[in-house]
N, C-alpha and C positions, 0 to 999 in steps of 0.2 A: 863780182862787182869791183870796179877799179876806183881808187881815190884820185882826186885832182892833184894832190901833192906828189904822189908816186904812182903813175899809171901801171907800173909793173907788179904792184902788190895786190894780191887777191885776198879779199876779206870774206871768209865763210860765214854766212848768216844761217843760224839754226832754224829749222822748221818749227813753228809754234806748236805743231801737233806732236812732235817727237823729240824736240830738243830737251836737254837736261840741265842746262846752265841756269843759274838763279834768275838772270834777266829774262830768259825765254820762259821760264816757269811763271814769272810774274805777269808777263804779257798774256800767256795762255790762260791763266786764272782770271784775269780781267775780261778777256774775250768770252770765256765760258759763262761768267757771271752775267754779262750783257746779252750775248747772242743765244745761249742755251737756256739759262735759268730765266732770263728776261728781267733783270733787276739792275737799278743803279746802285752803286756801293752804299750810298747813304740811306737807301730804302730796303736794303737786304736784311733778312732775318738771319739768325745763326744757322738755320737749316739751309737757307739759300747759299750762304757762304760755304757750308760743308759740301753741298751738291756741286757747286762750281769747282771746288778743289777735287772732288771725286771724279768729275768728268775730265779734268785736266790729267789726273793720274791714269784714268781709263784709256785716254788717247794713247799713252805710252804702252799700255798693256795690249791694245788692239793691234798695234804694229807687230808686236812679237807673236801674238796669238794667231793672226792671219798668216804670218810667215811660217809659223809652225805647221798649221793645217796644210798649207801649200807644199811644204817639204815632205810631210807624211804621204801626201798623194803622189808626189813625184817618185818617192822611194818605195812605194807600194808596201808599206810596213804592216806588221801584225799589230793589232790594237787590243789593249787590255780594256775590257768593259766592266766597270765595277758597279754591280746592281745592289742598291741599298735603300731601304725605306727611310733612312736618316742620313743627313750630312750636316753635322754641326760645325760649320766652317768658321764661325766666329766673325768679328769685325774685320772688314776688308781693307780699310784705308791705311791704317798703320802697317798691316801685314804687307801690302803691296809696296808701300814706301821702302820697307826694309828689303823686300825681294828685288826691287828695282835699284837698290843701293842709292837712293836719292833722299833719304830722310833728312840729312843735314841741309841739303840744298833747298828743299821745300820749307823747312823750318825758317831758314833765312829769308826766303822769298815771302813768306807770310809775315815775318817780322817787319820787313821793309814795306809791306802793304798795310801795316798797322794792325795786324792780327796775330793771335796766339795759336800755334798749331795744335797744342793740346786741347784747347777749347773746341776746335773744329773736329778733332778726333772723337771727343766726347759726344758730339751730336749724332753719331752713327747709331742706328738701330741694328742690333745684332740679329741675324737671321736665326730664329729659333727652330731649326729644322732637325732637331734631335733632342734626346732627353738624357744623354749620358755617354757611356763608353763606346757603345756600338756606333753612334753617329760621329763621335770624335775620332774613332779609329778610321772610319771611312774618309773623313776630311784629311786626316794626317797621311793616309795612303795617297790621296790625290796630290798633296803637297810634295811628298817624297817622290812619287812617280815623275812629276814635272822636274824636280831637282835632279833626278837621275837621268832625265831626258828619255824616259820610256813612253812611247805613244800610248795614251790612255784617255778614256772618257768616263766620267761618273754619271750614272743614270739614277734619278730619283723622282720625288714628288715635290712640286712647288706648293707647299701648304700655305694657304692664305693666312691661317693662324697657327703659329708654332707652339712650342712648349710655353706654358703659362708664364706671365710676368708675376712678380711678387711685390706685395706691399705689406708693410708692418703697421698694424692698427691696434693700439692699446696693448702692445707687446706680443700680438699674435700675427702669424702669417696669414695673409689673405691672397688667394689666387685670383688674378684678373686676366682678361684676354690679352694675348700677345699679338698686338697689331703691328707687326714688324714692317708691313708694306704701306702703312698709312701715309708716309711722306715720300714714297717712291724708293726704289732700289736701283741706284745708278749703275751698278756693276753688271746687270743682266741685259741681254739683248733678245727681244722677242723674235722668234723664227716662225712667223705666222704661216709661211708657205710650206713648212715642214710638218704641218698637222696631220694626224692619222686618226682612223676610226677604230674604236674598240667595241666588240660585241658582248652582250650579256643575255642570259636567260634563253628562253625558247626551247627548241627540241632538235633532234638530229634525224636525218633521212639517209638511208642506205641506197646506193644506186650503182650501176655499172658504167664505167667510162667507155670511151671509143675503142679501147683495146680489150674490153671485156673484164677489166679488173674491178674488184670490189672497192668502192669508195664511199665516203661518208660526207654529207653536206650538213653544216650547222646552220639552222634557220633561227636567227636570234629574235628576241622580243624587242630589244632596243639597242641603240648604239650611243656611245659617248665619244666626243672628239677630244683628243689629246693634243695640246699646243705646247711646243717646247720653248723654254727660255734658257739661254746659254750664259754662263758666267765663266770668263777666262780664269784659269788657275795657274799662276806663274811660279816657276821654280825659283829657289833661293839663289840670287845673283846669277841667274841663267837667262838666256833668251828664249828658252822653251816654255810655252804656255799651253797646257792642256785644257780640256773643256769639262765643265759640270753642266749637264743638260737636265733640267727639271721640267716635269710635265704638269700642265694645268688642265683640269677637266672642265669641259664646256659642252653645252648642248649643240647638236648639229643645227637645229632650228631653235633659237632662243626665244622666239615670240610667235605665238599662234594667233594670227590676226583674226581668224574666223571665230575662235572662242572669245576673243576680246569684244568683237562686234555683238556677240550673243549675250554679253554681260557677264561671262565667266572670267572675271579679271584674274583670279588666282590660277585658274586652269590655263590662261594664256601664257603664263610664265612657269608653269609647273615643271615642264621638262628642263628648263634652264636651272631651276632650283635643285631638282633631283640630281642632275649631272654635276653641278658645281659642288655639291656636298662631298663628292669623292675626294677632292683636293682641298676641302675646307679647313680641316683641322688635323694636326698630328695626333695619332692614336686616340680615336674616339672611344668612349666608354663601351667596352664590349661585354658588359654583363647582360643587357637585354639582347634579344635575337637581332634587333635592328642594328645594334652596334657591331655584332659579329658579322652580319651581312656587309656592313659598310667597310669593315676591316678587310674582308676578303675581296671586296670590290677594289679597294685601294691597291692591294697587292697585285691583283691581276692587271689592273689598269696600267700601272707604270711599267710592268715587265712586258706587256703586250706592245705598248707604245715603243719601248726600247728595242725589242726584237724586230718589229716592223721597220724601225729606223735603221738598224744594223743591216737588215736584208736589203733595204732600198739603197743604202750606201754601197753595199757589195755589188749589187746588180748594176748600179750606175757606173761602176768602174769597169764593167764589161766581163766580170767573172761569173762562173757558174756556181750555183749554191753547193755543188758537190765538194768544193774546197772551202766552204764557209768556215769550218773549224780551223783551217790553216791561216785565216785572216783575222779571226776574232777569238779572244780568250775571255770568257764571261765568268766573273767571280761572284758567287752568291754570298752576300754578307748576312749570315744567319739564315733562318728558314723563311723569312718574309718574302723573298723573291723566288722561292723554290718552284712555284707554279710555272715559272719560265721553262722548266724542262718539258712539261706537258704542252705548253704553248708553242715551243719551237717544233715539237713533234707534229702538232696540228698544222702549223704553217707549212712544214715540209710535205706532210702527207696530203692534206686537203687542198692547199692553195697552190702547191708547186709540183704535185704529182709524183713524189718519191715513193718507193716501196718502203716497207717497215724497216728492213735491215739497213738500207742506206740511210734513212732518216735517223735511226737509232745510233749508228756509227757517228754521224755528224753531231748529233745532240750530245752524246756522252763525251765526245772529245772537245766540245765547246765549253762545257761547264766544269767548274771546280767549286767546292763548298767550304766555307768557314763556319765552324760550329762555335757557339758562344756559351753553352751551358753543359755541365756534366749531369744535371739532374734529369732523369728520365721523365718525371712528371712535368717538367718545364718545357719539354720539346713540343713544338706546335702541332696541334691536331685540328682537323676540321670535320664537322659532322658531314657524313655522306649525303644526308638529305639536303642540307644547305648547299653543299658543293654541287650536287646534281641539279638543283633548282637554278643556281646562278651560272654554272659552267658545265652543262650536260655533256658536251663533247670531250672536255678535259677529263671528266670522271671516267668515261669510256676508255680513254687512252691510258689512264692510270691503272685501271683494271687489267688492261692488256699487258702493260709493263709488268704488273705484279704477277700475272699468270706465267709469263715467260721467265721471270726472275725466280719464282718459287720452283719451277720445273728444274732450273739449274741447281737450286739448293737441294732438291730431292735427289738429283743425280749424284750430287757430291756427298750427301749424308742420308742414304736410304733408310727409311723406317723411323726417322727422327721427327715425329709429328710435333713435338714441343718446339723444336727449332723452327719449323715452318710457321707455327703460330707466332713465335717471337719476332721473326724476321719479315712477316707479311707487311706490305705497305698499307693494308687495310686492317685496322684493329677491330676485332669482333667484341661483342658485349651488348649491353642493354641498348646502346646507341653506337652504330658503326661509325668509324671515323677514319680519315686519311692521315697517316703518319707522315708529315711533311719532311722531317729530318731523314727518314728512311728513303723517301723519294729522292732527296738530295744526294744521299750516299749512292744509291743505285744509278742515278742519272748523271753522276759526275766522274771525271777521271782522276780526281784527287780530292782528299778531305784533310783539313787541318783544324787545329784549335787556334787560340789566340796567342799561344806560347808553346815552346817545345814540350814543357811538362804537361800542358793541357792536352796536346796531341797524344802524348803517351797514355794519359789517363783515359782518353776516349777509346784507345785501343784496348786498354786493360779493363774498362768498366762499361761505359755507356754504349759503345758501339762494338763490344767485344765479339759479338756473333758475326758481324761483318768483317772484322779483322781476322777471325779464325777461318773465314771463307777465302782468305787470300791464298793464292797458290804457294807462296813461300812458307806458309804455315801448314802445309799439307804434304802428304807422301803420294799424292795422285800422280798419274802419268803425265808426261809432257803434253800429250794431246788434250787430256782433261784440263790441265792447267791453262792452256791457251783458251779453251772454251769458257772456263770460269773467269778468266782474267778480265773480261769485259765488265763483269759485275763487281769484282772484289778488289781490284788493284787500288781502289781509292783509299783504303785504310792502311796502306803499307808504310807510308812515310811517318 
């Protein structure tokens, strides 16, 4: 644009969606309050004002986020996929202002608009998607990966109700529902077109494919739809923004019109209610069997959604799944996502026609496992009966993994029956159970604790049998070492 006084002078006008000057931020805030929130300034509530500012900041995030995604695709990068049942990301407004390096500009813009930035920041509901260190660790990793400009995506669950809120009544703590979504969450973007279907229950059928190979078909009892919601995670004073993708559970058909017409009003929405329960609350009480079942449903739901999403992205880029592990590195944050090992095997074997050895090579080289506890009694276990009822095909796959693994251990330590019992993925006893931490060790190419000392203690104590199985701790021949390496290299570091 040229001025009348001096037609040779060019005045650069900032885009209201991306500009960072105080004047541009003021205009953008006013526009978002009117056009997005739908309020006049004198009728706006404190939450309306917060939402308008959040959308203003989000516009600046989106520019960086979409540019990052485009760059990753152009460069065909390998992506870190962090699988975690928790992401305690904390309030986003102040964090994004700091990461964008516009805290002072926004504070001035709000002051000139007659508002106090601290008051607006206080309006934000914190996403209660974790209950402590595990969830905070996951969130910090996402922040660090973006700051280091490492291509990454976090996968988890979009819990409708997170960790409880707290009230003090007569000097005592009272736990109340954490309704963090009640006023909306402006940082997320629904991706309705990326929904996937997740199977549960049913039974398996063996058959021969066109090449005469033995195959298994899983005939499910019911399916649940997983719908992703994306939140950009910006690095500190960097233009790189990675993605946190959280899955919401929904029914494929949310309303049964026939049952409603028959007067069965509860039955008309029963499928919707049962499906949505999966992503309803963070860590339901798992004392009753219903709670245990729901916990296992949650874990399988989000890893199945995530793996299907990763495979779809990989195939969309025109690649073969034979190099899947060269494009994705999936980190298991504790044992909650460990069922992903059996699910990737199922997808490769049953859905994409790989043979066992190919599928296992891809799977083991895709996953790595972070352990969070040294206490053997605290390591996650699932009843074989519950597991088989909910995930029959996966139980078959785990038994096959265990059979092949234990044969390797027998070859390495002949006659050591006690070691076989200790290292089996299936714990015998009054109630058989699946040892998820052991599955994570066997199905991963690397295992670590949350600190160097923790990793060393895992090798010395909790996972010492797996560490001793490592070729570097053995006098076996080079050929035997290579054969055992696929099972035992995980505990070396």
